[in-house]
C-alpha positions as CSV (number, residue, x, y, z in Angstrom):
1,M,-49.6,-48.9,1.8
2,K,-50.2,-47.0,5.0
3,I,-52.8,-49.4,5.5
4,V,-50.6,-52.4,4.6
5,K,-48.2,-51.1,7.2
6,K,-50.8,-50.7,10.0
7,L,-51.9,-54.2,9.3
8,L,-48.4,-55.7,9.6
9,I,-47.9,-53.7,13.1
10,I,-51.3,-55.3,14.4
11,I,-50.6,-59.0,13.1
12,V,-46.9,-58.5,14.6
13,T,-48.2,-57.1,17.8
14,V,-50.8,-59.9,18.3
15,V,-48.3,-62.7,17.6
16,L,-46.0,-61.2,19.9
17,C,-48.5,-61.1,22.8
18,F,-49.8,-64.4,22.1
19,L,-46.2,-65.7,22.3
20,L,-45.3,-63.7,25.4
21,I,-48.6,-64.7,27.2
22,F,-48.7,-68.3,26.2
23,N,-45.0,-68.7,27.4
24,V,-45.5,-66.8,30.8
25,Y,-48.6,-68.8,31.4
26,N,-46.7,-72.0,30.7
27,F,-43.7,-71.1,32.6
28,V,-46.0,-70.2,35.6
29,S,-48.1,-73.4,35.5
30,I,-45.5,-75.7,35.1
31,K,-42.2,-74.5,36.7
32,I,-44.0,-72.2,39.6
33,L,-47.2,-74.1,40.4
34,N,-45.7,-77.5,39.7
35,K,-48.5,-78.7,37.4
36,D,-47.7,-81.3,34.9
37,L,-49.7,-79.4,32.2
38,A,-50.8,-75.7,31.5
39,T,-54.5,-75.9,30.7
40,F,-56.5,-73.0,29.0
41,G,-60.1,-73.6,30.0
42,G,-59.7,-77.2,30.2
43,F,-58.0,-77.7,27.0
44,A,-54.1,-78.5,27.0
45,I,-51.5,-78.0,23.8
46,L,-48.8,-81.0,23.5
47,E,-46.0,-81.3,21.2
48,V,-45.7,-84.7,19.4
49,V,-42.0,-86.0,19.9
50,S,-42.5,-89.6,18.5
51,G,-43.9,-91.0,15.3
52,S,-46.2,-93.7,17.1
53,M,-49.3,-92.1,15.8
54,E,-48.6,-91.5,12.2
55,P,-50.0,-91.0,9.7
56,T,-52.8,-89.5,11.7
57,I,-50.5,-87.5,14.1
58,H,-46.7,-86.6,12.9
59,V,-43.9,-85.5,14.8
60,G,-43.4,-81.8,15.4
61,D,-47.3,-81.4,15.4
62,L,-49.3,-79.7,18.1
63,I,-52.4,-81.5,19.6
64,V,-55.2,-80.0,21.5
65,I,-56.5,-82.1,24.5
66,D,-59.8,-81.9,26.3
67,T,-58.7,-82.5,29.8
68,K,-62.2,-82.1,31.1
69,E,-63.6,-85.0,29.1
70,N,-65.1,-88.1,31.0
71,N,-66.4,-89.9,28.1
72,Y,-63.9,-92.6,26.5
73,Q,-64.8,-95.1,24.0
74,E,-62.7,-97.6,21.8
75,N,-61.1,-95.7,19.0
76,D,-60.7,-92.5,20.8
77,I,-57.2,-91.0,20.9
78,V,-56.3,-90.1,24.1
79,T,-53.4,-88.8,26.0
80,F,-52.3,-90.4,29.4
81,Y,-49.6,-91.2,31.6
82,D,-47.1,-94.4,31.1
83,V,-45.4,-96.5,33.9
84,D,-42.6,-93.5,33.8
85,N,-45.3,-90.7,34.3
86,A,-44.5,-89.2,31.0
87,F,-47.4,-88.3,28.2
88,V,-48.3,-90.8,25.6
89,T,-51.0,-90.1,22.9
90,H,-52.1,-93.3,21.5
91,R,-55.8,-94.8,20.4
92,I,-57.8,-96.9,22.7
93,I,-58.3,-100.7,21.5
94,S,-60.6,-101.7,24.4
95,I,-61.6,-100.1,27.3
96,N,-63.6,-101.1,30.6
97,G,-64.5,-99.4,33.5
98,K,-60.9,-99.5,35.2
99,E,-58.5,-100.5,32.5
100,M,-57.9,-99.7,28.8
101,I,-55.7,-101.1,26.1
102,T,-54.0,-98.6,23.9
103,K,-51.9,-98.6,20.6
104,G,-50.0,-96.3,18.7
105,D,-51.5,-96.2,15.0
106,N,-47.8,-96.8,13.8
107,N,-47.0,-99.4,16.4
108,N,-47.0,-103.2,15.5
109,T,-48.0,-104.2,19.2
110,L,-50.2,-103.2,21.9
111,D,-49.4,-101.3,24.8
112,E,-49.4,-102.6,28.3
113,P,-52.8,-102.4,30.0
114,T,-53.3,-99.0,31.7
115,K,-55.8,-97.9,34.1
116,T,-58.2,-95.6,33.2
117,D,-57.3,-92.9,36.1
118,K,-54.1,-92.5,34.2
119,L,-56.0,-90.4,31.6
120,V,-55.2,-87.0,31.0
121,G,-57.4,-86.0,28.2
122,K,-59.0,-87.0,24.8
123,Y,-57.3,-85.8,21.6
124,I,-59.6,-82.8,19.9
125,F,-57.2,-81.6,16.8
126,K,-53.8,-81.1,15.7
127,I,-52.2,-78.1,14.2
128,S,-49.4,-79.5,11.8
129,G,-45.9,-78.7,12.0
130,V,-46.1,-75.6,14.6
131,G,-44.6,-77.8,17.4
132,K,-41.4,-77.2,16.7
133,L,-41.5,-73.5,16.1
134,L,-43.5,-73.3,19.4
135,S,-40.8,-75.1,21.3
136,A,-38.1,-72.9,19.9
137,F,-39.9,-70.1,21.4
138,K,-39.7,-71.8,24.8
139,S,-36.2,-70.7,25.1
140,P,-35.8,-67.5,26.9
141,F,-33.1,-66.1,24.4
142,V,-35.0,-67.0,21.2
143,M,-38.1,-65.3,22.8
144,I,-36.1,-62.1,23.7
145,M,-34.6,-62.1,20.3
146,F,-38.1,-62.5,18.8
147,L,-39.6,-59.7,21.0
148,V,-36.8,-57.5,20.3
149,I,-36.7,-58.0,16.2
150,G,-40.8,-57.6,16.4
151,L,-40.5,-54.3,18.2
152,L,-37.8,-53.3,15.7
153,F,-39.9,-53.9,12.9
154,C,-43.1,-52.2,14.3
155,Y,-40.8,-49.1,15.1
156,L,-39.1,-49.3,11.4
157,V,-42.9,-49.9,9.7
158,S,-44.3,-46.9,11.8
159,T,-41.7,-44.2,11.4
160,D,-40.5,-42.4,8.3
161,K,-36.9,-42.2,7.2
162,N,-36.0,-39.4,10.0
163,G,-37.4,-41.7,12.6
164,N,-40.5,-39.2,13.1
165,P,-44.1,-41.4,13.5
166,I,-45.9,-41.5,10.4
167,I,-49.0,-39.7,10.7
168,T,-52.1,-40.2,8.7
169,Q,-54.0,-36.6,7.3
170,E,-56.9,-37.6,9.8
171,E,-54.5,-37.8,12.8
172,L,-53.0,-34.6,11.8
173,D,-56.3,-32.9,11.4
174,L,-57.4,-34.2,14.8
175,Q,-53.9,-32.9,16.3
176,E,-54.7,-29.4,14.7
177,F,-58.2,-29.4,16.0
178,K,-57.1,-30.5,19.4
179,D,-54.2,-27.5,19.4
180,Y,-56.9,-25.1,18.1
181,K,-59.2,-25.7,21.2
182,K,-56.6,-25.5,23.6
183,F,-55.4,-22.1,22.1
184,I,-59.0,-20.8,22.3
185,K,-59.3,-22.1,25.9
186,Y,-56.1,-20.3,26.7
187,K,-57.4,-17.4,24.7
188,K,-60.2,-17.0,26.9
189,K,-58.5,-17.6,30.2
190,M,-56.0,-14.7,29.3
191,E,-58.9,-12.5,28.2
192,K,-60.6,-13.1,31.6
193,K,-57.5,-12.5,33.5
194,K,-57.0,-8.8,31.8
195,G,-60.6,-8.2,32.5
196,I,-61.4,-8.3,28.7
197,R,-64.9,-9.5,27.9
């Protein structure tokens, strides 16, 4: 049971840390540094908000794109800026040096021709359904509530019914050993002070 509790504490702590770091990094990149996109080693995460690429990519999925990619070909799924400077993720139907034609898999018509310098990155993979959950955590209120609940959970799992930390036998033995070493050190110091050898 103690192993399960420790494992739960580790999982909750890792998830909390990841969400906190992810949100802080996104906030700094987009709001303070005025970037359009927060990238991690050249990769970016975007939430899908339209069904234009279904059934390949669904609304609420998270997609990971490679913003360092320079080699684009027909049939690649790419993210680019549209005429309103919004992100669009569609499939390349045709491409020449400076212009490309794209289309959403679920759309009946082709997009307007787009300059290739509007490309942001190439689709790598998706994480199904996580977009809605992650966008909820972008709200400061939700993030603070989740942190409070997570910390409360960790506290409750790691303490007994009296609020004292749950200590394993190994930790107890180690503490007793440390206390014993301190006692011996103190005893020697006192004996030296009194001139006892």
